[in-house]
C-alpha positions as CSV (number, residue, x, y, z in Angstrom):
1,M,-22.5,48.4,22.9
2,R,-23.8,50.3,19.8
3,A,-27.1,51.8,19.0
4,Y,-28.5,51.2,15.5
5,I,-31.1,53.8,14.5
6,Y,-33.2,52.9,11.4
7,V,-34.8,56.0,9.8
8,G,-36.7,56.8,6.7
9,G,-35.3,57.3,3.2
10,E,-34.1,54.8,0.6
11,I,-31.6,52.1,1.6
12,D,-29.8,49.3,-0.2
13,P,-30.2,46.4,2.3
14,A,-28.0,44.1,0.2
15,N,-25.0,46.4,0.4
16,L,-25.3,47.6,4.0
17,T,-22.0,46.8,5.8
18,D,-23.0,47.8,9.3
19,H,-25.3,45.5,11.2
20,P,-26.3,45.1,14.9
21,K,-24.8,42.4,17.0
22,G,-25.5,40.8,20.3
23,D,-26.7,43.3,22.8
24,D,-26.7,46.3,20.5
25,L,-29.7,48.6,21.0
26,V,-31.9,48.7,17.9
27,I,-34.3,51.7,17.4
28,A,-36.6,52.6,14.6
29,A,-37.7,56.2,14.0
30,D,-41.1,56.3,12.4
31,A,-40.8,54.9,8.8
32,G,-37.4,53.5,9.7
33,W,-39.5,50.6,11.0
34,N,-39.9,49.5,7.3
35,N,-36.2,50.0,6.6
36,A,-35.3,47.8,9.6
37,K,-37.6,45.1,8.2
38,K,-35.9,45.4,4.8
39,A,-32.6,44.9,6.5
40,G,-33.9,41.8,8.4
41,V,-33.6,43.6,11.8
42,K,-36.2,43.7,14.5
43,P,-36.1,47.0,16.5
44,M,-36.4,46.9,20.3
45,A,-38.1,50.4,20.3
46,L,-40.2,52.3,17.8
47,L,-40.2,56.1,18.2
48,G,-42.0,58.8,16.3
49,D,-45.2,60.7,15.5
50,F,-46.0,58.1,12.9
51,D,-46.9,60.7,10.2
52,S,-44.8,58.6,7.7
53,L,-45.4,55.1,9.0
54,G,-49.0,55.4,9.9
55,E,-50.5,53.7,12.9
56,P,-47.9,51.0,13.8
57,H,-48.7,47.3,14.1
58,V,-45.8,45.9,15.9
59,P,-45.1,42.9,18.2
60,D,-46.0,43.4,21.9
61,D,-42.4,43.2,23.0
62,V,-41.4,46.3,21.0
63,E,-41.4,49.5,23.1
64,I,-43.5,52.3,21.4
65,V,-42.5,55.9,22.2
66,R,-45.2,58.1,20.7
67,V,-44.4,61.8,20.3
68,P,-46.6,64.7,19.1
69,A,-46.4,65.8,15.5
70,E,-45.8,69.4,16.5
71,K,-42.3,69.2,18.1
72,D,-39.0,70.9,18.0
73,L,-36.9,67.8,17.1
74,T,-37.1,65.4,14.2
75,D,-37.9,61.8,14.8
76,T,-34.3,60.9,14.0
77,Q,-33.0,63.5,16.5
78,L,-35.4,62.2,19.2
79,A,-34.1,58.6,18.5
80,V,-30.5,59.8,19.0
81,E,-31.5,61.5,22.3
82,Y,-33.2,58.2,23.3
83,A,-30.0,56.3,22.7
84,L,-27.9,58.9,24.5
85,Q,-30.1,58.6,27.6
86,K,-29.4,54.9,27.5
87,G,-25.7,55.7,27.9
88,I,-24.8,54.7,24.3
89,R,-21.5,56.2,23.1
90,D,-21.4,54.6,19.6
91,I,-24.3,55.2,17.2
92,V,-25.0,54.1,13.6
93,I,-27.9,55.8,11.7
94,V,-29.2,53.7,8.9
95,G,-31.1,55.6,6.2
96,G,-31.8,59.3,6.1
97,L,-29.5,60.2,3.2
98,S,-32.1,60.3,0.4
99,G,-35.5,61.8,-0.1
100,R,-36.1,65.3,1.4
101,L,-32.9,67.4,1.3
102,D,-33.8,69.2,4.6
103,H,-33.9,65.9,6.4
104,T,-30.6,64.8,4.8
105,L,-28.8,68.0,5.9
106,S,-30.4,67.7,9.4
107,N,-29.2,64.1,9.7
108,L,-25.7,65.0,8.7
109,A,-25.7,67.8,11.3
110,I,-26.4,65.2,13.9
111,L,-22.9,63.8,13.3
112,E,-21.5,67.2,14.2
113,H,-23.6,67.3,17.4
114,L,-22.4,63.9,18.4
115,E,-18.8,64.8,17.8
116,T,-19.1,67.6,20.3
117,L,-20.3,65.0,22.8
118,R,-17.4,62.7,21.9
119,V,-19.8,60.0,20.7
120,H,-18.6,57.9,17.8
121,A,-21.2,58.1,15.0
122,L,-21.8,57.4,11.4
123,I,-24.7,57.4,9.0
124,T,-25.1,54.9,6.1
125,D,-27.7,53.8,3.6
126,G,-25.7,51.2,1.7
127,Y,-24.9,53.7,-1.1
128,N,-22.9,56.1,1.1
129,R,-21.4,56.2,4.6
130,A,-20.5,59.4,6.4
131,R,-18.5,60.3,9.5
132,F,-17.5,63.7,10.9
133,I,-14.3,64.7,12.7
134,R,-13.1,68.0,14.1
135,N,-9.4,68.8,15.0
136,N,-8.8,65.1,15.0
137,S,-7.6,62.1,12.9
138,T,-9.0,58.7,11.9
139,L,-8.3,55.6,9.9
140,I,-10.8,54.5,7.2
141,P,-10.2,50.8,6.3
142,R,-10.7,49.5,2.8
143,G,-14.3,48.3,2.3
144,A,-17.1,48.0,-0.2
145,Y,-17.1,51.7,-1.1
146,R,-15.0,52.9,-4.0
147,Y,-14.8,56.6,-3.4
148,L,-13.6,58.6,-0.4
149,S,-14.3,62.3,-0.2
150,L,-13.5,65.0,2.3
151,I,-16.1,67.8,2.6
152,A,-15.2,71.0,4.6
153,A,-17.9,71.8,7.1
154,D,-16.5,75.2,8.1
155,P,-15.7,78.2,6.0
156,V,-12.0,77.3,6.1
157,V,-10.5,74.0,7.3
158,K,-6.7,73.9,7.8
159,G,-4.0,71.3,8.1
160,V,-5.8,68.6,6.2
161,E,-3.9,65.4,5.5
162,I,-5.0,62.3,3.7
163,D,-2.6,59.4,3.0
164,G,-3.1,55.9,1.5
165,V,-5.1,57.3,-1.4
166,K,-4.7,58.0,-5.1
167,Y,-4.6,61.8,-4.4
168,P,-2.8,62.5,-1.1
169,L,-2.9,65.8,0.7
170,K,-0.4,67.3,3.1
171,K,-1.1,70.5,5.2
172,A,-3.9,71.4,2.8
173,T,-6.5,74.1,3.2
174,L,-10.1,73.3,2.2
175,K,-12.9,75.8,1.9
176,R,-16.6,75.2,2.2
177,T,-17.3,77.2,-1.0
178,H,-14.6,75.3,-2.9
179,Q,-14.8,71.6,-2.3
180,Y,-12.0,69.9,-4.2
181,A,-11.2,66.8,-2.1
182,V,-13.9,64.8,-3.7
183,S,-13.9,61.3,-5.4
184,N,-10.5,60.1,-4.0
185,E,-9.8,56.4,-3.9
186,L,-7.9,54.1,-1.5
187,T,-4.6,52.6,-2.7
188,G,-3.9,50.4,0.3
189,N,-5.7,48.7,3.2
190,C,-6.7,51.9,4.9
191,A,-6.6,55.7,4.5
192,F,-5.3,58.0,7.2
193,I,-7.1,61.3,7.5
194,A,-6.3,64.2,9.8
195,V,-7.4,67.8,10.2
196,R,-5.6,70.4,12.4
197,R,-8.3,73.0,12.5
198,G,-11.9,72.7,11.5
199,G,-14.5,70.1,10.7
200,L,-14.6,67.5,8.0
201,Y,-17.3,65.2,6.7
202,I,-15.6,61.9,5.6
203,I,-17.9,60.3,3.0
204,E,-17.5,56.8,1.4
205,S,-19.5,56.3,-1.7
206,R,-20.3,53.6,-4.2
207,D,-20.7,54.1,-8.0
208,A,-24.1,55.5,-8.9
209,K,-26.6,53.0,-10.2
């Protein structure tokens, strides 16, 4: 069971590759209600202070969780906490990668937080899709995204390996102040990515419009 959390920001509904199925939990955070509608999805719960959405007009069977505007967590963070309280261990955040830079960085940091909880998570808007790993490895299957980039999240990230791509790396060191593992491309059906010490953002991207 996954949780899909729709948040604000621009999305490309036609090119979203991650969609809720069956009994997946679907949550909208404030203006994410509009993005859920664009994606043809009906949330089960709507959470937020509604400073972006305005006073919501939603069906009676949608749970509304109203929070004060003056709070310590963003609406997206609160929606993630709501999903965790439901026992969810797999979360997809839809939106949240465009618009205000502070929100974008905050949303990416959520991936780091969820990694510490051993919760599988990704964030996507149809233009980009991002994951985070630390001292771990993963496989990225070939999909609709052309570019594959590794972004160091720590000052120094060691033992980086990427295979199945145009520019492979072996036992590489990446630095946060010198990001060079950008705009790689898959050459096979999947890419293998591993890091021995440190945190990496794994970002799939489409060509800019």
